[in-house]
All heavy atoms as a GROMACS GRO file, in nm:
protein
  431
    1MET      N    1   0.501   2.279   4.020
    1MET     CA    2   0.522   2.268   3.883
    1MET      C    3   0.627   2.170   3.849
    1MET      O    4   0.619   2.085   3.765
    1MET     CB    5   0.549   2.405   3.822
    1MET     CG    6   0.567   2.396   3.676
    1MET     SD    7   0.413   2.369   3.599
    1MET     CE    8   0.448   2.393   3.425
    2LYS      N    9   0.734   2.179   3.930
    2LYS     CA   10   0.844   2.086   3.910
    2LYS      C   11   0.805   1.945   3.938
    2LYS      O   12   0.850   1.849   3.864
    2LYS     CB   13   0.958   2.136   4.017
    2LYS     CG   14   1.077   2.056   3.995
    2LYS     CD   15   1.190   2.109   4.081
    2LYS     CE   16   1.319   2.032   4.069
    2LYS     NZ   17   1.439   2.080   4.156
    3ASN      N   18   0.726   1.918   4.033
    3ASN     CA   19   0.675   1.794   4.072
    3ASN      C   20   0.594   1.731   3.950
    3ASN      O   21   0.598   1.619   3.914
    3ASN     CB   22   0.587   1.796   4.194
    3ASN     CG   23   0.549   1.662   4.240
    3ASN    OD1   24   0.609   1.554   4.205
    3ASN    ND2   25   0.442   1.651   4.323
    4LEU      N   26   0.509   1.812   3.887
    4LEU     CA   27   0.430   1.775   3.770
    4LEU      C   28   0.518   1.727   3.653
    4LEU      O   29   0.500   1.624   3.594
    4LEU     CB   30   0.340   1.888   3.730
    4LEU     CG   31   0.256   1.857   3.609
    4LEU    CD1   32   0.145   1.750   3.642
    4LEU    CD2   33   0.177   1.982   3.563
    5VAL      N   34   0.626   1.802   3.629
    5VAL     CA   35   0.708   1.778   3.524
    5VAL      C   36   0.789   1.647   3.547
    5VAL      O   37   0.808   1.565   3.466
    5VAL     CB   38   0.815   1.895   3.497
    5VAL    CG1   39   0.923   1.854   3.388
    5VAL    CG2   40   0.736   2.013   3.442
    6SER      N   41   0.831   1.634   3.680
    6SER     CA   42   0.904   1.516   3.723
    6SER      C   43   0.813   1.385   3.703
    6SER      O   44   0.866   1.280   3.657
    6SER     CB   45   0.951   1.535   3.868
    6SER     OG   46   1.014   1.412   3.914
    7ARG      N   47   0.684   1.392   3.744
    7ARG     CA   48   0.593   1.282   3.730
    7ARG      C   49   0.578   1.251   3.579
    7ARG      O   50   0.563   1.138   3.543
    7ARG     CB   51   0.458   1.311   3.792
    7ARG     CG   52   0.470   1.301   3.946
    7ARG     CD   53   0.337   1.300   4.000
    7ARG     NE   54   0.269   1.423   3.968
    7ARG     CZ   55   0.132   1.451   3.970
    7ARG    NH1   56   0.055   1.354   4.004
    7ARG    NH2   57   0.075   1.555   3.924
    8PHE      N   58   0.566   1.356   3.490
    8PHE     CA   59   0.540   1.336   3.351
    8PHE      C   60   0.655   1.256   3.290
    8PHE      O   61   0.638   1.165   3.213
    8PHE     CB   62   0.529   1.470   3.285
    8PHE     CG   63   0.530   1.458   3.128
    8PHE    CD1   64   0.402   1.420   3.069
    8PHE    CD2   65   0.626   1.487   3.050
    8PHE    CE1   66   0.386   1.402   2.942
    8PHE    CE2   67   0.610   1.474   2.911
    8PHE     CZ   68   0.491   1.432   2.862
    9PHE      N   69   0.784   1.289   3.322
    9PHE     CA   70   0.900   1.219   3.265
    9PHE      C   71   0.914   1.081   3.323
    9PHE      O   72   0.974   0.983   3.256
    9PHE     CB   73   1.023   1.291   3.292
    9PHE     CG   74   1.038   1.400   3.184
    9PHE    CD1   75   1.024   1.538   3.221
    9PHE    CD2   76   1.053   1.380   3.054
    9PHE    CE1   77   1.041   1.649   3.140
    9PHE    CE2   78   1.057   1.488   2.965
    9PHE     CZ   79   1.047   1.617   3.010
   10LYS      N   80   0.865   1.047   3.442
   10LYS     CA   81   0.878   0.916   3.506
   10LYS      C   82   0.760   0.831   3.458
   10LYS      O   83   0.776   0.701   3.475
   10LYS     CB   84   0.873   0.932   3.657
   10LYS     CG   85   1.008   0.995   3.700
   10LYS     CD   86   1.001   1.004   3.853
   10LYS     CE   87   1.130   1.055   3.916
   10LYS     NZ   88   1.132   1.067   4.066
   11ASP      N   89   0.653   0.884   3.407
   11ASP     CA   90   0.537   0.794   3.365
   11ASP      C   91   0.574   0.712   3.247
   11ASP      O   92   0.616   0.759   3.142
   11ASP     CB   93   0.422   0.894   3.330
   11ASP     CG   94   0.298   0.816   3.306
   11ASP    OD1   95   0.292   0.692   3.338
   11ASP    OD2   96   0.202   0.874   3.252
   12GLU      N   97   0.557   0.580   3.254
   12GLU     CA   98   0.599   0.490   3.145
   12GLU      C   99   0.473   0.432   3.091
   12GLU      O  100   0.492   0.340   2.999
   12GLU     CB  101   0.693   0.384   3.199
   12GLU     CG  102   0.834   0.443   3.228
   12GLU     CD  103   0.927   0.341   3.276
   12GLU    OE1  104   0.893   0.223   3.260
   12GLU    OE2  105   1.045   0.369   3.327
   13SER      N  106   0.359   0.473   3.122
   13SER     CA  107   0.238   0.407   3.072
   13SER      C  108   0.218   0.423   2.915
   13SER      O  109   0.179   0.336   2.848
   13SER     CB  110   0.119   0.450   3.144
   13SER     OG  111   0.094   0.598   3.117
   14GLY      N  112   0.261   0.549   2.865
   14GLY     CA  113   0.254   0.568   2.724
   14GLY      C  114   0.357   0.487   2.650
   14GLY      O  115   0.321   0.437   2.542
   15ALA      N  116   0.466   0.459   2.703
   15ALA     CA  117   0.573   0.371   2.646
   15ALA      C  118   0.515   0.228   2.629
   15ALA      O  119   0.536   0.155   2.537
   15ALA     CB  120   0.705   0.366   2.713
   16THR      N  121   0.449   0.194   2.734
   16THR     CA  122   0.385   0.054   2.737
   16THR      C  123   0.275   0.044   2.629
   16THR      O  124   0.280  -0.056   2.554
   16THR     CB  125   0.327   0.027   2.873
   16THR    OG1  126   0.427   0.035   2.972
   16THR    CG2  127   0.268  -0.118   2.876
   17ALA      N  128   0.199   0.154   2.610
   17ALA     CA  129   0.087   0.139   2.511
   17ALA      C  130   0.156   0.135   2.371
   17ALA      O  131   0.103   0.065   2.286
   17ALA     CB  132   0.011   0.267   2.525
   18ILE      N  133   0.264   0.205   2.351
   18ILE     CA  134   0.337   0.203   2.222
   18ILE      C  135   0.384   0.069   2.196
   18ILE      O  136   0.380   0.013   2.085
   18ILE     CB  137   0.445   0.318   2.211
   18ILE    CG1  138   0.384   0.448   2.207
   18ILE    CG2  139   0.535   0.296   2.100
   18ILE    CD1  140   0.477   0.559   2.231
   19GLU      N  141   0.435   0.003   2.296
   19GLU     CA  142   0.491  -0.132   2.283
   19GLU      C  143   0.380  -0.221   2.244
   19GLU      O  144   0.408  -0.309   2.150
   19GLU     CB  145   0.573  -0.172   2.400
   19GLU     CG  146   0.693  -0.104   2.430
   19GLU     CD  147   0.748  -0.121   2.576
   19GLU    OE1  148   0.683  -0.194   2.649
   19GLU    OE2  149   0.859  -0.072   2.598
   20TYR      N  150   0.278  -0.216   2.308
   20TYR     CA  151   0.163  -0.311   2.282
   20TYR      C  152   0.114  -0.275   2.132
   20TYR      O  153   0.072  -0.374   2.056
   20TYR     CB  154   0.047  -0.292   2.380
   20TYR     CG  155   0.077  -0.363   2.506
   20TYR    CD1  156   0.050  -0.287   2.634
   20TYR    CD2  157   0.135  -0.483   2.510
   20TYR    CE1  158   0.068  -0.355   2.751
   20TYR    CE2  159   0.143  -0.545   2.640
   20TYR     CZ  160   0.120  -0.480   2.757
   20TYR     OH  161   0.146  -0.544   2.869
   21GLY      N  162   0.113  -0.156   2.093
   21GLY     CA  163   0.061  -0.116   1.953
   21GLY      C  164   0.169  -0.175   1.858
   21GLY      O  165   0.122  -0.232   1.751
   22LEU      N  166   0.292  -0.171   1.885
   22LEU     CA  167   0.392  -0.226   1.792
   22LEU      C  168   0.379  -0.381   1.781
   22LEU      O  169   0.388  -0.443   1.678
   22LEU     CB  170   0.539  -0.194   1.828
   22LEU     CG  171   0.576  -0.046   1.807
   22LEU    CD1  172   0.706  -0.024   1.872
   22LEU    CD2  173   0.581  -0.006   1.670
   23ILE      N  174   0.357  -0.443   1.892
   23ILE     CA  175   0.338  -0.593   1.891
   23ILE      C  176   0.212  -0.626   1.813
   23ILE      O  177   0.214  -0.731   1.730
   23ILE     CB  178   0.336  -0.645   2.038
   23ILE    CG1  179   0.457  -0.635   2.104
   23ILE    CG2  180   0.273  -0.792   2.043
   23ILE    CD1  181   0.463  -0.657   2.256
   24ALA      N  182   0.102  -0.549   1.831
   24ALA     CA  183  -0.025  -0.580   1.755
   24ALA      C  184   0.002  -0.559   1.609
   24ALA      O  185  -0.051  -0.638   1.530
   24ALA     CB  186  -0.131  -0.497   1.805
   25ALA      N  187   0.072  -0.457   1.577
   25ALA     CA  188   0.101  -0.439   1.432
   25ALA      C  189   0.188  -0.546   1.372
   25ALA      O  190   0.155  -0.594   1.265
   25ALA     CB  191   0.179  -0.306   1.410
   26LEU      N  192   0.279  -0.587   1.438
   26LEU     CA  193   0.369  -0.703   1.404
   26LEU      C  194   0.282  -0.831   1.380
   26LEU      O  195   0.296  -0.907   1.279
   26LEU     CB  196   0.489  -0.732   1.496
   26LEU     CG  197   0.581  -0.848   1.462
   26LEU    CD1  198   0.646  -0.806   1.330
   26LEU    CD2  199   0.677  -0.852   1.561
   27ILE      N  200   0.203  -0.866   1.476
   27ILE     CA  201   0.117  -0.973   1.467
   27ILE      C  202   0.023  -0.964   1.348
   27ILE      O  203  -0.002  -1.063   1.272
   27ILE     CB  204   0.028  -0.999   1.600
   27ILE    CG1  205   0.137  -1.043   1.715
   27ILE    CG2  206  -0.071  -1.101   1.585
   27ILE    CD1  207   0.068  -1.040   1.847
   28SER      N  208  -0.028  -0.849   1.316
   28SER     CA  209  -0.114  -0.824   1.207
   28SER      C  210  -0.040  -0.857   1.078
   28SER      O  211  -0.103  -0.910   0.980
   28SER     CB  212  -0.173  -0.678   1.213
   28SER     OG  213  -0.248  -0.658   1.322
   29VAL      N  214   0.078  -0.805   1.064
   29VAL     CA  215   0.152  -0.838   0.951
   29VAL      C  216   0.182  -0.975   0.920
   29VAL      O  217   0.161  -1.022   0.811
   29VAL     CB  218   0.288  -0.750   0.949
   29VAL    CG1  219   0.382  -0.794   0.836
   29VAL    CG2  220   0.268  -0.601   0.941
   30VAL      N  221   0.214  -1.050   1.030
   30VAL     CA  222   0.234  -1.195   1.013
   30VAL      C  223   0.111  -1.262   0.972
   30VAL      O  224   0.121  -1.351   0.887
   30VAL     CB  225   0.284  -1.252   1.153
   30VAL    CG1  226   0.292  -1.397   1.149
   30VAL    CG2  227   0.425  -1.196   1.182
   31ILE      N  228  -0.010  -1.221   1.032
   31ILE     CA  229  -0.131  -1.286   0.984
   31ILE      C  230  -0.158  -1.257   0.842
   31ILE      O  231  -0.202  -1.348   0.756
   31ILE     CB  232  -0.240  -1.244   1.082
   31ILE    CG1  233  -0.219  -1.299   1.217
   31ILE    CG2  234  -0.382  -1.278   1.020
   31ILE    CD1  235  -0.323  -1.238   1.320
   32ILE      N  236  -0.136  -1.146   0.796
   32ILE     CA  237  -0.173  -1.098   0.657
   32ILE      C  238  -0.075  -1.189   0.558
   32ILE      O  239  -0.123  -1.230   0.464
   32ILE     CB  240  -0.145  -0.943   0.636
   32ILE    CG1  241  -0.264  -0.880   0.705
   32ILE    CG2  242  -0.143  -0.909   0.485
   32ILE    CD1  243  -0.243  -0.725   0.715
   33VAL      N  244   0.051  -1.194   0.593
   33VAL     CA  245   0.147  -1.265   0.514
   33VAL      C  246   0.105  -1.419   0.508
   33VAL      O  247   0.106  -1.476   0.403
   33VAL     CB  248   0.288  -1.247   0.560
   33VAL    CG1  249   0.382  -1.350   0.503
   33VAL    CG2  250   0.341  -1.112   0.539
   34ALA      N  251   0.070  -1.475   0.617
   34ALA     CA  252   0.030  -1.608   0.631
   34ALA      C  253  -0.098  -1.632   0.549
   34ALA      O  254  -0.106  -1.737   0.472
   34ALA     CB  255   0.010  -1.657   0.768
   35VAL      N  256  -0.196  -1.554   0.559
   35VAL     CA  257  -0.320  -1.566   0.488
   35VAL      C  258  -0.291  -1.555   0.335
   35VAL      O  259  -0.360  -1.635   0.262
   35VAL     CB  260  -0.437  -1.474   0.539
   35VAL    CG1  261  -0.549  -1.466   0.447
   35VAL    CG2  262  -0.465  -1.515   0.687
   36THR      N  263  -0.227  -1.469   0.298
   36THR     CA  264  -0.184  -1.446   0.156
   36THR      C  265  -0.120  -1.567   0.103
   36THR      O  266  -0.151  -1.616  -0.004
   36THR     CB  267  -0.099  -1.321   0.128
   36THR    OG1  268  -0.162  -1.206   0.188
   36THR    CG2  269  -0.068  -1.307  -0.009
   37ALA      N  270  -0.024  -1.614   0.181
   37ALA     CA  271   0.060  -1.732   0.123
   37ALA      C  272  -0.046  -1.856   0.112
   37ALA      O  273  -0.042  -1.931   0.024
   37ALA     CB  274   0.172  -1.763   0.222
   38ILE      N  275  -0.124  -1.878   0.212
   38ILE     CA  276  -0.219  -1.995   0.216
   38ILE      C  277  -0.319  -1.976   0.101
   38ILE      O  278  -0.355  -2.068   0.035
   38ILE     CB  279  -0.288  -2.006   0.356
   38ILE    CG1  280  -0.195  -2.048   0.462
   38ILE    CG2  281  -0.401  -2.096   0.354
   38ILE    CD1  282  -0.242  -2.049   0.602
   39GLY      N  283  -0.364  -1.852   0.083
   39GLY     CA  284  -0.468  -1.822  -0.020
   39GLY      C  285  -0.411  -1.860  -0.152
   39GLY      O  286  -0.481  -1.917  -0.235
   40GLU      N  287  -0.285  -1.821  -0.183
   40GLU     CA  288  -0.219  -1.848  -0.312
   40GLU      C  289  -0.200  -2.002  -0.330
   40GLU      O  290  -0.225  -2.056  -0.436
   40GLU     CB  291  -0.085  -1.785  -0.325
   40GLU     CG  292  -0.098  -1.627  -0.338
   40GLU     CD  293   0.037  -1.558  -0.330
   40GLU    OE1  294   0.134  -1.628  -0.313
   40GLU    OE2  295   0.030  -1.431  -0.338
   41ASN      N  296  -0.172  -2.076  -0.230
   41ASN     CA  297  -0.155  -2.215  -0.225
   41ASN      C  298  -0.288  -2.283  -0.259
   41ASN      O  299  -0.294  -2.373  -0.339
   41ASN     CB  300  -0.096  -2.271  -0.099
   41ASN     CG  301  -0.053  -2.411  -0.101
   41ASN    OD1  302  -0.058  -2.480  -0.201
   41ASN    ND2  303  -0.022  -2.468   0.008
   42VAL      N  304  -0.393  -2.242  -0.198
   42VAL     CA  305  -0.527  -2.295  -0.218
   42VAL      C  306  -0.573  -2.260  -0.357
   42VAL      O  307  -0.630  -2.355  -0.435
   42VAL     CB  308  -0.619  -2.253  -0.114
   42VAL    CG1  309  -0.763  -2.283  -0.144
   42VAL    CG2  310  -0.590  -2.301   0.025
   43GLN      N  311  -0.549  -2.148  -0.405
   43GLN     CA  312  -0.590  -2.116  -0.543
   43GLN      C  313  -0.518  -2.195  -0.640
   43GLN      O  314  -0.580  -2.244  -0.742
   43GLN     CB  315  -0.555  -1.961  -0.562
   43GLN     CG  316  -0.602  -1.929  -0.712
   43GLN     CD  317  -0.563  -1.773  -0.732
   43GLN    OE1  318  -0.510  -1.712  -0.654
   43GLN    NE2  319  -0.595  -1.735  -0.849
   44GLY      N  320  -0.392  -2.225  -0.627
   44GLY     CA  321  -0.306  -2.316  -0.714
   44GLY      C  322  -0.363  -2.455  -0.711
   44GLY      O  323  -0.379  -2.517  -0.819
   45ARG      N  324  -0.406  -2.499  -0.600
   45ARG     CA  325  -0.464  -2.639  -0.588
   45ARG      C  326  -0.605  -2.651  -0.661
   45ARG      O  327  -0.631  -2.746  -0.732
   45ARG     CB  328  -0.476  -2.688  -0.446
   45ARG     CG  329  -0.340  -2.704  -0.389
   45ARG     CD  330  -0.355  -2.765  -0.245
   45ARG     NE  331  -0.216  -2.765  -0.182
   45ARG     CZ  332  -0.145  -2.882  -0.165
   45ARG    NH1  333  -0.196  -2.999  -0.207
   45ARG    NH2  334  -0.029  -2.882  -0.113
   46PHE      N  335  -0.688  -2.541  -0.646
   46PHE     CA  336  -0.817  -2.534  -0.716
   46PHE      C  337  -0.794  -2.538  -0.872
   46PHE      O  338  -0.863  -2.603  -0.939
   46PHE     CB  339  -0.909  -2.426  -0.671
   46PHE     CG  340  -0.973  -2.456  -0.544
   46PHE    CD1  341  -0.959  -2.380  -0.427
   46PHE    CD2  342  -1.083  -2.555  -0.542
   46PHE    CE1  343  -1.030  -2.404  -0.318
   46PHE    CE2  344  -1.145  -2.582  -0.435
   46PHE     CZ  345  -1.129  -2.502  -0.315
   47GLU      N  346  -0.690  -2.448  -0.908
   47GLU     CA  347  -0.671  -2.443  -1.053
   47GLU      C  348  -0.611  -2.588  -1.106
   47GLU      O  349  -0.653  -2.620  -1.223
   47GLU     CB  350  -0.559  -2.343  -1.084
   47GLU     CG  351  -0.621  -2.199  -1.067
   47GLU     CD  352  -0.515  -2.083  -1.074
   47GLU    OE1  353  -0.392  -2.124  -1.090
   47GLU    OE2  354  -0.545  -1.973  -1.066
   48ALA      N  355  -0.541  -2.651  -1.025
   48ALA     CA  356  -0.483  -2.793  -1.073
   48ALA      C  357  -0.608  -2.886  -1.074
   48ALA      O  358  -0.614  -2.970  -1.168
   48ALA     CB  359  -0.385  -2.840  -0.965
   49VAL      N  360  -0.706  -2.874  -0.979
   49VAL     CA  361  -0.813  -2.962  -0.998
   49VAL      C  362  -0.903  -2.935  -1.112
   49VAL      O  363  -0.953  -3.015  -1.189
   49VAL     CB  364  -0.895  -2.950  -0.866
   49VAL    CG1  365  -1.039  -3.019  -0.874
   49VAL    CG2  366  -0.831  -3.005  -0.738
   50GLN      N  367  -0.914  -2.807  -1.140
   50GLN     CA  368  -0.995  -2.762  -1.256
   50GLN      C  369  -0.927  -2.807  -1.392
   50GLN      O  370  -0.995  -2.855  -1.479
   50GLN     CB  371  -1.007  -2.608  -1.260
   50GLN     CG  372  -1.089  -2.547  -1.377
   50GLN     CD  373  -1.094  -2.398  -1.377
   50GLN    OE1  374  -1.045  -2.335  -1.290
   50GLN    NE2  375  -1.167  -2.348  -1.471
   51THR      N  376  -0.795  -2.800  -1.401
   51THR     CA  377  -0.732  -2.853  -1.517
   51THR      C  378  -0.744  -3.002  -1.524
   51THR      O  379  -0.764  -3.054  -1.632
   51THR     CB  380  -0.579  -2.806  -1.501
   51THR    OG1  381  -0.565  -2.672  -1.492
   51THR    CG2  382  -0.509  -2.854  -1.622
   52ALA      N  383  -0.728  -3.070  -1.416
   52ALA     CA  384  -0.751  -3.216  -1.416
   52ALA      C  385  -0.894  -3.260  -1.458
   52ALA      O  386  -0.909  -3.362  -1.528
   52ALA     CB  387  -0.721  -3.270  -1.279
   53LEU      N  388  -0.990  -3.171  -1.430
   53LEU     CA  389  -1.125  -3.205  -1.468
   53LEU      C  390  -1.148  -3.160  -1.617
   53LEU      O  391  -1.263  -3.183  -1.666
   53LEU     CB  392  -1.221  -3.133  -1.379
   53LEU     CG  393  -1.232  -3.187  -1.232
   53LEU    CD1  394  -1.321  -3.111  -1.152
   53LEU    CD2  395  -1.281  -3.337  -1.229
   54GLY      N  396  -1.053  -3.105  -1.676
   54GLY     CA  397  -1.065  -3.065  -1.819
   54GLY      C  398  -1.148  -2.933  -1.830
   54GLY      O  399  -1.208  -2.913  -1.938
   55GLY      N  400  -1.147  -2.855  -1.733
   55GLY     CA  401  -1.218  -2.724  -1.741
   55GLY      C  402  -1.364  -2.728  -1.727
   55GLY      O  403  -1.440  -2.642  -1.759
   56ALA      N  404  -1.410  -2.845  -1.670
   56ALA     CA  405  -1.555  -2.871  -1.669
   56ALA      C  406  -1.622  -2.774  -1.556
   56ALA      O  407  -1.736  -2.742  -1.568
   56ALA     CB  408  -1.590  -3.010  -1.618
   57ALA      N  409  -1.538  -2.714  -1.471
   57ALA     CA  410  -1.598  -2.628  -1.361
   57ALA      C  411  -1.597  -2.478  -1.408
   57ALA      O  412  -1.640  -2.392  -1.333
   57ALA     CB  413  -1.502  -2.646  -1.241
   58GLU      N  414  -1.557  -2.455  -1.531
   58GLU     CA  415  -1.564  -2.314  -1.580
   58GLU      C  416  -1.695  -2.262  -1.600
   58GLU      O  417  -1.787  -2.343  -1.638
   58GLU     CB  418  -1.481  -2.305  -1.714
   58GLU     CG  419  -1.335  -2.322  -1.693
   58GLU     CD  420  -1.254  -2.301  -1.820
   58GLU    OE1  421  -1.313  -2.234  -1.911
   58GLU    OE2  422  -1.142  -2.341  -1.832
   59GLU      N  423  -1.716  -2.136  -1.574
   59GLU     CA  424  -1.856  -2.082  -1.598
   59GLU      C  425  -1.857  -2.001  -1.725
   59GLU      O  426  -1.771  -1.940  -1.765
   59GLU     CB  427  -1.893  -1.987  -1.480
   59GLU     CG  428  -1.907  -2.070  -1.350
   59GLU     CD  429  -1.953  -1.980  -1.236
   59GLU    OE1  430  -2.022  -1.876  -1.259
   59GLU    OE2  431  -1.921  -2.016  -1.124
   0.00000   0.00000   0.00000
């Protein structure tokens, strides 16, 4: 039983999985922020083109 508890506390595979999970979450947040920023920029450009065309593209 003592050997089992000792192996449990020395096992670091769970810590590695948590680290990979945190890295994946951080990358996801960066991607979401980047896509949101790019989307807003693209939307602004389309609105500028629409205004330049005099609203001809409105439905």
